[in-house]
TISE-443586 format. One line per 4 residues: number of its first residue (from 1); their letters; for each residue x, y, z of C-alpha. Coordinates in steps of 0.05 Angstrom, whole numbers. Last residue first. Example, Ala and Ser with C-alpha at 12.3 -4.5 7.8 and 13.67 -1.06 7.14 Angstrom:
2) SA) 273 -21 143 ~ 246 -90 156
//
This chain:
581) KKHF) 1023 2165 -707 ~ 1014 2201 -642 ~ 1063 2176 -591 ~ 1060 2193 -517
577) NLPI) 1125 2225 -490 ~ 1097 2293 -472 ~ 1047 2263 -423 ~ 975 2289 -432
573) KKPL) 954 2334 -376 ~ 881 2320 -359 ~ 900 2265 -311 ~ 854 2204 -317
569) IISV) 821 2174 -255 ~ 783 2109 -270 ~ 734 2086 -216 ~ 701 2017 -219
565) LTGI) 642 2009 -172 ~ 609 1941 -161 ~ 541 1919 -139 ~ 493 1907 -82
561) NPQS) 486 1832 -75 ~ 557 1828 -45 ~ 593 1895 -40 ~ 645 1922 -89
557) EIIL) 701 1973 -98 ~ 752 1976 -155 ~ 802 2034 -163 ~ 844 2048 -225
553) LDKE) 892 2107 -227 ~ 927 2078 -166 ~ 998 2087 -193 ~ 1029 2139 -238
549) QYIL) 1075 2140 -298 ~ 1018 2170 -340 ~ 1023 2128 -403 ~ 1057 2066 -376
545) ELRE) 1015 2063 -313 ~ 950 2074 -351 ~ 968 2022 -404 ~ 986 1970 -352
541) TINS) 919 1978 -317 ~ 882 1976 -384 ~ 920 1913 -404 ~ 899 1877 -341
537) IGIG) 826 1895 -355 ~ 827 1874 -428 ~ 865 1809 -416 ~ 810 1784 -372
533) SFRQ) 828 1772 -299 ~ 776 1821 -273 ~ 720 1773 -258 ~ 764 1714 -239
529) QEQT) 810 1756 -196 ~ 751 1788 -162 ~ 719 1720 -149 ~ 785 1695 -121
525) KSSA) 788 1755 -76 ~ 718 1739 -54 ~ 744 1676 -20 ~ 792 1718 22
521) DHVD) 735 1763 44 ~ 752 1838 52 ~ 732 1857 -20 ~ 665 1823 -12
517) FGIG) 633 1810 -80 ~ 583 1841 -128 ~ 521 1806 -154 ~ 502 1862 -202
513) NDII) 478 1932 -190 ~ 531 1963 -236 ~ 572 2027 -229 ~ 626 2051 -278
509) DIKI) 656 2117 -251 ~ 700 2159 -297 ~ 738 2217 -265 ~ 773 2267 -309
505) TDTQ) 831 2302 -276 ~ 864 2369 -261 ~ 805 2412 -240 ~ 750 2359 -247
501) ELIF) 710 2334 -306 ~ 659 2281 -288 ~ 640 2221 -331 ~ 588 2176 -297
497) IDIK) 572 2108 -328 ~ 511 2074 -300 ~ 499 1999 -311 ~ 432 1968 -293
493) GLKN) 410 1896 -292 ~ 343 1860 -296 ~ 346 1787 -278 ~ 330 1736 -332
489) ENPF) 403 1728 -352 ~ 425 1707 -282 ~ 501 1714 -285 ~ 494 1790 -282
485) AHIY) 559 1821 -258 ~ 605 1774 -297 ~ 593 1781 -372 ~ 555 1846 -379
481) CNEV) 596 1881 -325 ~ 661 1854 -355 ~ 643 1885 -423 ~ 630 1952 -389
477) FPQI) 699 1948 -358 ~ 733 1931 -424 ~ 698 1988 -461 ~ 720 2046 -416
473) ILKP) 792 2057 -437 ~ 784 2041 -511 ~ 830 2099 -533 ~ 866 2139 -479
469) VLIS) 830 2205 -466 ~ 832 2273 -500 ~ 783 2327 -479 ~ 740 2351 -537
465) TTAK) 677 2324 -505 ~ 682 2372 -446 ~ 656 2336 -385 ~ 591 2324 -348
461) QHIT) 568 2259 -382 ~ 519 2210 -352 ~ 519 2147 -395 ~ 463 2096 -384
457) TKIN) 467 2020 -395 ~ 406 1976 -385 ~ 415 1901 -378 ~ 352 1860 -391
453) SGFR) 356 1879 -465 ~ 392 1817 -490 ~ 461 1790 -476 ~ 488 1784 -547
449) IKLI) 448 1838 -582 ~ 457 1882 -522 ~ 532 1872 -524 ~ 534 1895 -598
445) HIYD) 496 1958 -582 ~ 541 1970 -521 ~ 600 1966 -570 ~ 571 2019 -615
441) NLNR) 555 2063 -555 ~ 627 2055 -529 ~ 656 2074 -597 ~ 613 2136 -597
437) LEED) 635 2151 -525 ~ 709 2145 -543 ~ 699 2191 -603 ~ 667 2244 -559
433) LSIF) 721 2237 -506 ~ 772 2254 -559 ~ 824 2203 -579 ~ 892 2186 -550
429) EDKT) 939 2130 -570 ~ 932 2148 -643 ~ 946 2089 -687 ~ 886 2098 -731
425) GILN) 850 2050 -779 ~ 855 1991 -732 ~ 813 2013 -674 ~ 773 2069 -703
421) RLLR) 758 2031 -768 ~ 748 1967 -729 ~ 696 2001 -686 ~ 660 2029 -745
417) IFAD) 660 1961 -778 ~ 632 1929 -714 ~ 576 1979 -711 ~ 558 1964 -783
413) LSDV) 565 1889 -768 ~ 518 1897 -709 ~ 467 1932 -751 ~ 472 1877 -803
409) ADQN) 466 1824 -749 ~ 405 1859 -721 ~ 376 1859 -790 ~ 393 1784 -797
405) KNQI) 365 1761 -731 ~ 365 1687 -751 ~ 383 1666 -679 ~ 448 1634 -704
401) VQFK) 463 1698 -740 ~ 453 1738 -677 ~ 496 1690 -636 ~ 552 1697 -688
397) IATL) 548 1773 -681 ~ 564 1767 -606 ~ 622 1719 -619 ~ 649 1766 -672
393) TNYI) 651 1822 -621 ~ 685 1782 -566 ~ 739 1757 -614 ~ 751 1825 -644
389) FHPQ) 761 1857 -576 ~ 810 1803 -553 ~ 847 1806 -619 ~ 853 1883 -613
385) IKLQ) 874 1887 -541 ~ 936 1843 -547 ~ 961 1878 -609 ~ 949 1945 -575
381) LAQF) 990 1920 -515 ~ 1048 1904 -561 ~ 1043 1972 -595 ~ 1042 2006 -528
377) ELYR) 1103 1966 -506 ~ 1140 1986 -571 ~ 1123 2059 -557 ~ 1147 2051 -486
373) KEQE) 1214 2025 -510 ~ 1221 2082 -559 ~ 1206 2131 -504 ~ 1256 2097 -458
369) QQLL) 1311 2101 -511 ~ 1297 2174 -522 ~ 1297 2185 -447 ~ 1364 2149 -440
365) QNVY) 1393 2192 -496 ~ 1366 2254 -463 ~ 1397 2232 -397 ~ 1466 2226 -430
361) NHLG) 1460 2293 -464 ~ 1440 2327 -399 ~ 1496 2292 -361 ~ 1546 2318 -411
357) GLMF) 1519 2388 -407 ~ 1516 2386 -331 ~ 1588 2362 -327 ~ 1611 2419 -372
353) NYAN) 1570 2469 -332 ~ 1599 2443 -266 ~ 1671 2444 -293 ~ 1661 2515 -317
349) LLGK) 1633 2534 -249 ~ 1692 2505 -211 ~ 1743 2538 -257 ~ 1706 2604 -250
345) IEST) 1708 2596 -174 ~ 1784 2588 -175 ~ 1793 2646 -223 ~ 1752 2692 -179
341) GRVN) 1680 2708 -193 ~ 1638 2695 -255 ~ 1612 2637 -298 ~ 1537 2642 -300
337) VAKS) 1506 2577 -278 ~ 1472 2522 -319 ~ 1405 2499 -292 ~ 1376 2468 -355
333) FDGK) 1388 2397 -329 ~ 1323 2392 -290 ~ 1322 2320 -266 ~ 1306 2326 -192
329) IVDP) 1380 2323 -175 ~ 1391 2380 -224 ~ 1338 2420 -187 ~ 1374 2406 -121
325) IKRT) 1440 2430 -154 ~ 1411 2498 -174 ~ 1410 2531 -106 ~ 1480 2506 -88
321) LEYI) 1508 2534 -153 ~ 1476 2602 -142 ~ 1505 2601 -72 ~ 1574 2587 -100
317) PATA) 1567 2642 -153 ~ 1545 2692 -98 ~ 1606 2676 -54 ~ 1653 2729 -83
313) KRII) 1598 2782 -90 ~ 1575 2768 -19 ~ 1646 2772 6 ~ 1658 2839 -29
309) LFAI) 1591 2869 -8 ~ 1600 2845 64 ~ 1672 2871 66 ~ 1648 2940 43
305) LSVL) 1595 2939 96 ~ 1644 2915 149 ~ 1693 2970 130 ~ 1638 3023 136
301) FMIF) 1612 2994 201 ~ 1682 2989 230 ~ 1697 3061 208 ~ 1632 3086 238
297) LSVS) 1643 3047 303 ~ 1714 3074 308 ~ 1691 3146 294 ~ 1636 3140 347
293) IVTP) 1682 3107 398 ~ 1737 3159 386 ~ 1688 3217 392 ~ 1650 3189 452
289) YLVM) 1715 3174 488 ~ 1750 3239 473 ~ 1713 3289 517 ~ 1772 3295 564
285) KQAV) 1742 3307 632 ~ 1750 3233 648 ~ 1825 3238 634 ~ 1830 3296 684
281) LKEV) 1791 3254 734 ~ 1842 3198 729 ~ 1900 3248 732 ~ 1879 3278 799
277) VLNY) 1924 3340 798 ~ 1948 3360 867 ~ 1968 3433 874 ~ 2006 3457 935
273) LDYD) 2020 3530 951 ~ 2070 3543 1007 ~ 2066 3608 1046 ~ 2119 3659 1065
269) FSYI) 2067 3712 1052 ~ 2109 3751 1001 ~ 2146 3688 982 ~ 2087 3648 957
265) KEQS) 2127 3585 942 ~ 2098 3536 891 ~ 2089 3461 896 ~ 2066 3408 846
261) LANV) 2034 3340 860 ~ 2014 3291 805 ~ 1962 3238 820 ~ 1949 3166 801
257) NKAE) 2019 3146 780 ~ 2020 3095 836 ~ 2080 3130 868 ~ 2041 3195 864
253) LKTF) 1985 3166 905 ~ 2033 3143 960 ~ 2071 3209 961 ~ 2008 3251 963
249) QAKK) 1981 3213 1023 ~ 2044 3228 1063 ~ 2040 3300 1039 ~ 1970 3306 1066
245) QDIN) 1992 3291 1137 ~ 2049 3340 1131 ~ 2000 3395 1110 ~ 1971 3399 1180
241) SGID) 1897 3412 1190 ~ 1862 3479 1197 ~ 1829 3476 1129 ~ 1825 3404 1105
237) QKQN) 1748 3400 1105 ~ 1746 3459 1057 ~ 1780 3421 1001 ~ 1787 3483 958
233) SSII) 1841 3502 1007 ~ 1864 3558 1053 ~ 1901 3563 1119 ~ 1932 3494 1121
229) LGDR) 1980 3495 1179 ~ 2051 3473 1160 ~ 2084 3520 1210 ~ 2110 3565 1153
225) NSIW) 2039 3574 1128 ~ 1999 3526 1085 ~ 1960 3535 1020 ~ 1924 3473 994
221) VQNV) 1895 3461 924 ~ 1862 3399 897 ~ 1857 3404 822 ~ 1810 3352 791
217) NPDL) 1752 3351 840 ~ 1764 3423 862 ~ 1758 3447 789 ~ 1808 3503 781
213) LRSY) 1802 3575 757 ~ 1749 3606 802 ~ 1774 3571 864 ~ 1846 3591 848
209) FQSF) 1848 3666 859 ~ 1783 3663 898 ~ 1818 3629 957 ~ 1833 3693 995
205) ESEL) 1761 3715 987 ~ 1732 3652 1018 ~ 1789 3653 1069 ~ 1764 3721 1093
201) ITML) 1818 3775 1092 ~ 1824 3814 1157 ~ 1867 3876 1161 ~ 1899 3905 1224
197) VYGY) 1942 3968 1230 ~ 1973 3976 1298 ~ 1991 4035 1343 ~ 2042 4077 1381
193) VGDL) 2104 4035 1376 ~ 2168 4071 1396 ~ 2189 4143 1408 ~ 2228 4146 1344
189) DHIA) 2165 4126 1306 ~ 2121 4066 1305 ~ 2062 4033 1271 ~ 2059 3956 1282
185) KVVI) 2034 3914 1224 ~ 1980 3860 1230 ~ 1948 3817 1175 ~ 1893 3770 1198
181) LSPK) 1876 3713 1149 ~ 1806 3688 1161 ~ 1764 3626 1174 ~ 1693 3650 1186
177) GDTT) 1659 3643 1253 ~ 1657 3718 1265 ~ 1679 3759 1204 ~ 1620 3807 1203
173) YSYG) 1617 3806 1279 ~ 1687 3832 1284 ~ 1753 3803 1307 ~ 1757 3748 1256
169) KTSY) 1745 3673 1263 ~ 1783 3609 1253 ~ 1846 3649 1254 ~ 1908 3649 1210
165) HYVT) 1961 3701 1226 ~ 2005 3740 1178 ~ 2050 3789 1216 ~ 2084 3845 1178
161) SMPD) 2156 3859 1200 ~ 2192 3922 1223 ~ 2153 3926 1287 ~ 2179 3859 1312
157) DHAQ) 2159 3854 1386 ~ 2097 3895 1375 ~ 2077 3852 1315 ~ 2083 3789 1357
153) KIYE) 2044 3821 1414 ~ 1988 3839 1366 ~ 1989 3768 1336 ~ 1984 3739 1406
149) KELL) 1923 3778 1426 ~ 1930 3820 1490 ~ 1922 3886 1453 ~ 1856 3859 1425
145) EDPT) 1829 3846 1494 ~ 1848 3916 1518 ~ 1817 3947 1456 ~ 1752 3910 1471
141) YLSK) 1735 3849 1430 ~ 1680 3826 1383 ~ 1683 3892 1347 ~ 1623 3915 1307
137) GESQ) 1627 3914 1233 ~ 1607 3974 1191 ~ 1675 3975 1157 ~ 1731 4024 1174
133) YHIN) 1734 4000 1245 ~ 1770 4050 1290 ~ 1802 4036 1358 ~ 1830 4085 1409
129) KNTG) 1866 4046 1463 ~ 1921 4098 1472 ~ 1965 4045 1442 ~ 1925 4057 1380
125) LIVL) 1884 4008 1340 ~ 1865 4020 1267 ~ 1821 3966 1236 ~ 1815 3954 1161
121) NSSI) 1766 3901 1137 ~ 1808 3900 1073 ~ 1751 3879 1027 ~ 1777 3844 964
117) NNYL) 1764 3886 902 ~ 1817 3849 860 ~ 1873 3879 901 ~ 1851 3910 967
113) LNTN) 1791 3953 983 ~ 1775 3997 1043 ~ 1838 4038 1039 ~ 1816 4092 992
109) LIQQ) 1779 4134 1043 ~ 1840 4138 1088 ~ 1849 4214 1095 ~ 1776 4230 1100
105) KMHY) 1768 4178 1154 ~ 1825 4208 1193 ~ 1795 4278 1190 ~ 1729 4251 1217
101) IAQN) 1762 4210 1272 ~ 1803 4271 1295 ~ 1740 4314 1295 ~ 1704 4262 1336
97) LKTE) 1761 4260 1386 ~ 1762 4337 1389 ~ 1689 4336 1405 ~ 1699 4282 1457
93) DTFD) 1747 4326 1495 ~ 1797 4287 1537 ~ 1832 4261 1476 ~ 1900 4229 1487
89) DKMY) 1946 4231 1428 ~ 1981 4171 1394 ~ 1929 4133 1353 ~ 1886 4191 1329
85) HKVA) 1945 4239 1316 ~ 1982 4184 1279 ~ 1921 4171 1236 ~ 1914 4244 1220
81) PNFQ) 1988 4250 1205 ~ 1985 4193 1153 ~ 2052 4159 1145 ~ 2031 4092 1175
77) VEKI) 1962 4092 1144 ~ 1987 4100 1073 ~ 2044 4053 1086 ~ 1997 4000 1113
73) INIM) 1950 4010 1053 ~ 2009 4002 1005 ~ 2032 3940 1041 ~ 1962 3909 1034
69) SDNL) 1961 3924 959 ~ 2030 3893 951 ~ 2006 3831 987 ~ 1948 3824 940
65) SEYN) 1993 3835 880 ~ 2040 3781 905 ~ 1979 3736 915 ~ 1959 3749 843
61) DNMQ) 2029 3734 818 ~ 2027 3668 855 ~ 1960 3653 824 ~ 1989 3665 755
57) SLLL) 2047 3620 770 ~ 1998 3567 794 ~ 1957 3577 730 ~ 2019 3563 689
53) QSSD) 2030 3499 728 ~ 1959 3480 715 ~ 1970 3490 641 ~ 2030 3443 644
49) KYSD) 1989 3392 683 ~ 1933 3397 632 ~ 1982 3386 575 ~ 2010 3325 610
45) VYAR) 1939 3299 623 ~ 1919 3311 551 ~ 1981 3276 524 ~ 1970 3217 570
41) EATK) 1896 3214 553 ~ 1912 3218 478 ~ 1959 3160 484 ~ 1908 3121 525
37) ISVF) 1853 3137 476 ~ 1895 3118 415 ~ 1918 3053 448 ~ 1846 3034 465
33) AIVT) 1819 3054 397 ~ 1874 3014 362 ~ 1860 2953 406 ~ 1785 2959 397
29) GVSI) 1791 2968 322 ~ 1836 2907 316 ~ 1788 2865 357 ~ 1726 2893 323
25) TAVL) 1756 2881 254 ~ 1779 2810 270 ~ 1711 2792 301 ~ 1675 2824 243
21) FLLL) 1717 2787 192 ~ 1705 2720 225 ~ 1631 2736 231 ~ 1627 2756 158
17) LKIL) 1663 2693 135 ~ 1618 2650 179 ~ 1554 2685 155 ~ 1574 2678 81
13) LENR) 1590 2604 88 ~ 1527 2588 128 ~ 1479 2625 82 ~ 1426 2571 70
9) KYFT) 1439 2538 137 ~ 1434 2605 173 ~ 1369 2623 139 ~ 1339 2556 157
5) LIKT) 1362 2564 229 ~ 1332 2634 232 ~ 1267 2610 201 ~ 1263 2553 252
1) M) 1273 2602 310
//
């Protein structure tokens, strides 16, 4: 979470611009896609309705063809002598009856199938109660029972017309329990009606002209007779109900622009064909949503990518500027920016670079003045150190002369001359560690002459002798040990100097086993101030701070009757502004 917030803060402008652009792009893209889809849906639904209307015309033609095939069979049966002989004559001889049936079958072999290979289920029923089933089905009714059927009586009363009757079941075992259309035509001559031709078309076969073409979920089809009874439908639960009830529902749905109802007249059957198009489902069948959504997403992604590249290019100079400003605050004035981008951004960057250049020059002037000031301070400190050192040294040699130790005095003068040569003869602020240790040994020689041999000084060196250190940095602390750590001249004393080279620093520890003091005791603070109040110690502290621009490079620790530890920590890296004259 922290990384995300950090990233957001670093790229807030870019993220906000991108989010604003994305919201606008997605909003516009969504509106356009929605309008496009709705327009396409309307066009698709209208086209589907037009195609459905064409299919209705085709279905009407198919039903006309079916009716024509039934009329042709009726005519073939009606004008066939063998059929007339079978239906009209009385047969007392079974052999003659069988012969009549045989000849009749031979004459009507081609009447078993209607248009589109629909089974005719042809039945020939004579008024002489002879009955013949062309199919293998067995009759559910006796001839007498059939003659009493309403559709038979209706055909008898109007022999010139063909009767179309809907029944929930046929008259044979093969059609039992199956909704069927029973077609009846009376056969007559000048003497009157002598028989009937019956055909049974199963509803499942009658509906094949639309069930194979239309999806029942999208196109709901009903066929009703003149009484409004639904005799066929792809909504099977509606068969046998009244079409007027459905019409009331159609009107409500059509008013809501949900469905579209069309009607065709099947004149040959005197039936009405209704087709209800469920527009919502038609729209769902249109495989346009995935395509439009995919294309819209691709376009939005492409536009967003291009926008991202343009916005990032436009804001890159601003982000470069924000990255470099913290470095400028820290004092790095080399962070000029490349001038690029729009004219407004170029103007801003030019102003920044101009300001940075002026600030750089101003700071350089201040640094030059500061360096000159520090050099003068170093010179002043050097003038303070040198008289103090000379005074102490001459005092020590004076004691040798007083004690008539002439050779020792000569040796001390030689050591003093070497020290003066290094101290006065060169103005270098830094010397090698090897030179510093030689100077220290010469000074220790002088101190031994003054304070005697009871104090033993040992140098433990574990550092590269070529490393540069500030000149005369150790001598004042060794001098203080001789003067203040061992007030009892008869007591043996020990001073150990440890020089250790570390990764980035040189650590110098000066340890004595003198009287020490309690750093936590208020009275001991006075002792510490008295012991380390010499001008040499205070000057060393000031020198370290002026040279390295750091605090706490000098640490003093002590315990009463145990001793004192002085630690000097010198950075290896020599400041660029130190003067070497």
